[in-house]
C-alpha positions as CSV (number, residue, x, y, z in Angstrom):
1,M,-43.9,19.8,-25.5
2,K,-41.2,22.8,-25.5
3,S,-38.5,20.2,-23.2
4,R,-39.0,17.4,-26.1
5,E,-38.4,20.2,-29.3
6,L,-35.5,21.5,-27.3
7,R,-34.1,18.0,-27.3
8,A,-34.8,17.2,-30.5
9,S,-33.0,20.4,-31.8
10,L,-29.9,20.1,-29.2
11,P,-27.6,18.2,-32.0
12,S,-28.2,20.8,-34.4
13,L,-27.7,24.2,-31.9
14,L,-24.6,22.1,-30.8
15,W,-23.1,21.7,-34.5
16,L,-24.0,25.2,-34.9
17,F,-22.2,26.3,-32.0
18,L,-18.9,24.2,-32.8
19,F,-19.0,25.2,-36.2
20,V,-20.2,28.6,-37.0
21,A,-20.8,30.3,-33.7
22,I,-17.1,29.6,-32.7
23,P,-15.5,30.2,-35.7
24,T,-17.1,33.3,-36.1
25,L,-16.0,34.5,-32.5
26,L,-12.6,33.4,-33.3
27,V,-12.4,35.6,-36.2
28,C,-13.8,38.5,-34.6
29,Y,-11.0,38.2,-32.3
30,I,-8.2,37.7,-34.8
31,A,-9.7,40.9,-36.6
32,F,-8.9,43.0,-33.7
33,K,-5.3,42.0,-33.2
34,P,-2.2,43.4,-35.1
35,A,-0.2,41.3,-37.4
36,T,3.5,40.4,-37.0
37,S,6.2,40.6,-39.5
38,H,6.3,37.1,-40.3
39,G,2.4,36.5,-40.7
40,G,1.6,35.9,-37.3
41,I,-0.6,37.2,-35.1
42,A,0.9,40.0,-32.2
43,A,0.0,40.5,-28.6
44,G,-2.8,43.4,-27.8
45,W,-5.5,45.0,-29.4
46,S,-5.7,47.1,-32.9
47,L,-7.9,48.8,-35.5
48,A,-5.2,48.6,-37.9
49,A,-6.9,45.4,-39.8
50,F,-10.4,47.2,-40.4
51,K,-8.7,50.6,-41.3
52,T,-7.8,48.9,-44.4
53,L,-10.8,48.3,-45.4
54,A,-11.5,52.1,-46.1
55,D,-8.6,51.5,-49.4
56,P,-10.4,53.0,-52.6
57,F,-10.5,49.6,-54.1
58,F,-12.4,47.7,-51.8
59,P,-16.1,49.3,-52.6
60,T,-15.0,48.2,-56.1
61,I,-14.4,44.8,-55.4
62,I,-17.7,44.5,-52.5
63,A,-20.1,45.7,-55.4
64,R,-18.5,43.5,-58.0
65,T,-19.2,40.5,-55.9
66,V,-22.7,41.7,-55.1
67,V,-23.2,42.0,-58.6
68,I,-21.7,38.4,-60.0
69,A,-23.5,37.0,-56.6
70,L,-26.8,38.6,-57.4
71,I,-26.6,37.6,-61.2
72,T,-25.7,33.8,-60.6
73,T,-28.8,33.8,-58.1
74,V,-31.4,35.2,-60.5
75,A,-29.9,33.0,-63.3
76,C,-30.0,29.9,-61.0
77,L,-33.5,30.6,-60.1
78,L,-34.8,31.2,-63.5
79,L,-33.2,27.9,-64.6
80,A,-33.8,25.5,-62.0
81,L,-37.8,26.8,-61.4
82,P,-38.6,24.5,-64.9
83,V,-36.5,22.0,-63.8
84,A,-38.2,21.8,-60.5
85,W,-41.6,21.8,-62.1
86,T,-40.7,18.8,-64.4
87,M,-39.6,16.9,-61.7
88,A,-42.1,17.6,-59.7
89,R,-44.9,16.5,-62.2
90,A,-42.9,13.6,-63.5
91,S,-43.8,10.0,-62.6
92,T,-41.9,8.2,-60.0
93,T,-39.6,6.5,-62.4
94,V,-38.3,9.9,-64.4
95,K,-38.4,11.5,-61.0
96,N,-35.8,9.6,-59.7
97,W,-33.6,9.7,-62.5
98,L,-34.2,13.2,-63.1
99,L,-32.9,13.6,-59.4
100,L,-30.2,11.5,-59.9
101,L,-28.8,13.7,-62.7
102,V,-28.8,16.3,-60.6
103,V,-26.6,15.0,-57.8
104,V,-24.4,13.2,-60.4
105,P,-22.2,16.5,-60.7
106,F,-21.6,16.1,-56.8
107,W,-20.1,12.9,-57.5
108,T,-16.9,14.6,-59.1
109,N,-14.3,17.3,-57.1
110,F,-16.0,20.6,-57.1
111,L,-12.0,21.7,-58.5
112,I,-12.0,19.2,-61.0
113,R,-15.0,20.3,-62.5
114,V,-13.9,23.9,-62.3
115,F,-10.6,23.0,-63.8
116,A,-12.8,21.1,-66.7
117,W,-14.3,24.3,-67.5
118,K,-11.2,26.3,-67.9
119,Q,-10.0,23.5,-70.2
120,I,-13.5,23.7,-72.2
121,L,-12.6,27.7,-72.4
122,H,-9.2,27.6,-72.9
123,S,-8.0,29.8,-75.9
124,E,-6.8,26.7,-77.9
125,G,-9.8,24.4,-76.6
126,P,-12.7,23.5,-79.3
127,L,-15.0,25.9,-78.2
128,A,-13.0,28.4,-78.7
129,M,-11.5,27.5,-82.2
130,R,-15.2,27.0,-83.5
131,L,-16.1,30.6,-82.4
132,R,-13.0,31.7,-84.4
133,N,-14.1,29.5,-87.2
134,M,-17.6,31.0,-87.2
135,H,-15.6,34.6,-86.8
136,L,-17.6,35.2,-83.5
137,L,-14.1,35.7,-81.6
138,D,-11.0,37.2,-82.3
139,E,-7.8,35.5,-83.3
140,N,-6.1,37.0,-80.1
141,G,-9.6,36.8,-78.0
142,T,-10.2,34.3,-75.1
143,L,-13.4,33.4,-73.0
144,L,-11.1,33.1,-69.7
145,Y,-10.9,36.1,-67.5
146,H,-13.9,37.9,-67.8
147,P,-16.9,38.7,-65.1
148,A,-18.8,36.7,-67.6
149,T,-16.7,34.0,-67.5
150,V,-16.9,33.5,-63.7
151,I,-20.9,33.8,-64.0
152,V,-21.6,31.3,-66.2
153,V,-19.0,28.6,-64.4
154,S,-21.1,29.7,-61.1
155,I,-24.2,29.1,-62.5
156,Y,-23.3,25.7,-63.6
157,S,-21.8,24.9,-60.0
158,F,-24.5,26.2,-57.9
159,L,-27.5,25.2,-60.0
160,P,-28.0,21.7,-58.1
161,F,-28.3,24.0,-55.1
162,A,-31.3,26.0,-56.4
163,I,-32.8,22.7,-57.8
164,L,-32.9,20.7,-54.8
165,P,-35.2,22.9,-52.3
166,L,-37.5,24.3,-55.1
167,Y,-38.0,20.4,-56.3
168,A,-38.6,19.7,-52.4
169,A,-41.2,22.6,-52.4
170,A,-42.5,22.0,-56.0
171,E,-43.2,18.2,-54.9
172,K,-45.5,19.8,-51.8
173,F,-47.6,21.7,-54.0
174,D,-50.6,20.9,-54.8
175,F,-51.2,21.3,-59.0
176,M,-55.0,21.2,-58.9
177,L,-55.0,24.8,-57.7
178,L,-53.5,25.5,-60.9
179,D,-56.5,23.7,-62.7
180,A,-58.8,25.8,-60.4
181,A,-57.1,29.1,-61.3
182,R,-57.5,28.4,-65.0
183,D,-61.5,27.4,-64.7
184,L,-61.6,30.6,-62.7
185,G,-60.4,32.3,-66.2
186,A,-56.4,32.8,-65.5
187,S,-54.3,32.3,-68.1
188,H,-51.7,30.0,-67.6
189,A,-48.7,32.7,-67.4
190,R,-51.1,34.1,-64.7
191,A,-51.8,31.0,-62.6
192,L,-47.6,30.5,-62.4
193,R,-47.3,33.8,-61.4
194,Q,-49.9,34.0,-58.6
195,V,-50.6,30.1,-57.5
196,F,-47.6,28.3,-58.3
197,L,-44.7,31.1,-56.9
198,P,-46.3,32.1,-54.0
199,G,-46.9,28.3,-53.3
200,I,-43.2,27.3,-53.0
201,R,-42.0,30.6,-52.0
202,R,-40.4,29.3,-49.1
203,G,-38.1,26.7,-51.9
204,I,-37.1,30.1,-53.7
205,S,-36.1,31.8,-50.8
206,T,-34.5,29.0,-49.6
207,A,-32.6,28.1,-53.0
208,A,-31.8,32.1,-53.2
209,I,-29.9,31.7,-49.6
210,V,-27.9,28.6,-50.7
211,V,-26.7,29.9,-53.7
212,F,-26.3,33.6,-52.9
213,I,-24.2,33.6,-49.5
214,P,-21.7,31.0,-50.9
215,M,-21.3,32.9,-53.8
216,L,-20.4,36.1,-51.9
217,G,-17.2,34.1,-50.6
218,S,-16.5,32.4,-53.8
219,Y,-12.8,32.4,-54.4
220,I,-11.9,29.1,-56.2
221,I,-14.0,30.2,-59.4
222,P,-12.8,33.8,-60.0
223,D,-9.1,32.7,-59.0
224,L,-9.0,29.8,-61.9
225,V,-11.4,31.2,-64.5
226,G,-11.4,35.1,-63.6
227,G,-9.0,37.5,-64.0
228,K,-8.0,40.8,-62.3
229,E,-11.4,42.0,-63.3
230,S,-13.2,39.6,-61.7
231,E,-11.3,39.3,-58.6
232,M,-14.0,39.0,-55.7
233,I,-13.9,39.9,-52.2
234,G,-13.1,36.1,-51.1
235,N,-10.1,36.0,-53.4
236,K,-9.0,39.1,-51.2
237,I,-9.3,36.9,-47.8
238,A,-7.4,34.3,-49.8
239,Q,-4.3,36.6,-50.8
240,R,-4.4,38.2,-47.1
241,T,-4.2,34.8,-45.8
242,F,-1.9,32.7,-48.1
243,N,0.2,35.1,-49.9
244,D,0.6,38.1,-47.4
245,R,0.2,36.4,-44.5
246,N,-1.8,38.8,-42.5
247,L,-4.5,37.0,-40.8
248,P,-5.9,39.9,-38.6
249,Q,-6.8,42.0,-42.2
250,A,-8.4,38.6,-43.6
251,A,-10.1,38.3,-40.4
252,A,-11.4,41.7,-40.7
253,I,-12.4,41.2,-44.7
254,S,-14.3,38.1,-43.2
255,A,-16.0,39.5,-40.5
256,A,-17.2,42.5,-42.4
257,L,-18.8,40.1,-44.9
258,T,-20.2,38.1,-42.3
259,L,-22.2,41.1,-41.0
260,A,-23.0,41.9,-44.6
261,V,-24.6,38.5,-44.8
262,L,-26.5,38.2,-41.2
263,L,-27.3,42.1,-41.1
264,P,-30.4,41.4,-43.8
265,F,-31.3,38.3,-42.1
266,A,-31.8,40.4,-38.8
267,V,-33.6,42.9,-40.6
268,R,-36.4,40.7,-41.7
269,R,-36.6,39.5,-38.4
270,R,-37.0,42.1,-36.4
271,T,-39.5,43.3,-39.3
272,R,-41.7,40.0,-39.1
273,S,-41.7,40.4,-35.5
274,N,-42.8,43.9,-35.3
């Protein structure tokens, strides 16, 4: 039985090895190399790339990245839960239409969707003009280049990634358990909190992971609609790679970000095993 399971897992393991393990090892390898003056990788070994992580501005950027990622993740979960509930309780025809509406944004290029938001929130755009007419926005005010703008566009971009795993979990949930809980005296809110949410906890954890981890490395959204106060760690990696042409520094930041992502999973796995 174990050999059969191993054979069935080989394609996935091969994929992870080629496109996750090897690139991660290459990034760690480059992080310990010195940089050349023209942006290449020099011979020998050096810790100079990691020493740049001690710069004063890095803790601020890391904290901002974590806060924006957390807010986006929580907001996506709160918005996706009622959508997943509605889709799971709907008829087959309605369910298919709702699922199509969730998937439709993926038919458009991600970069184009972010550019569309930039036009919507432009200082001369229809939304800004309407807010000025309502005296809710100053004449020189702008809706772009704020951390809140990055959060709003990120929620729009990552919301489908939260809806799909929650819908998959809610569809398998036995809603008769809610009726049983209410028959036993539980209120609707209590039945949702103590029966429904624990019943789809794997979907919740999956949705949180698929939103939070990509948000940690996000750089396109902050680069296009965010300003200097909205820079995230992904922007620094892109700057070191394309502008500064310092690949070891970019690799060191990427390695630190990878470690920050993997460490909680390792601690959680060790806690469960104990």
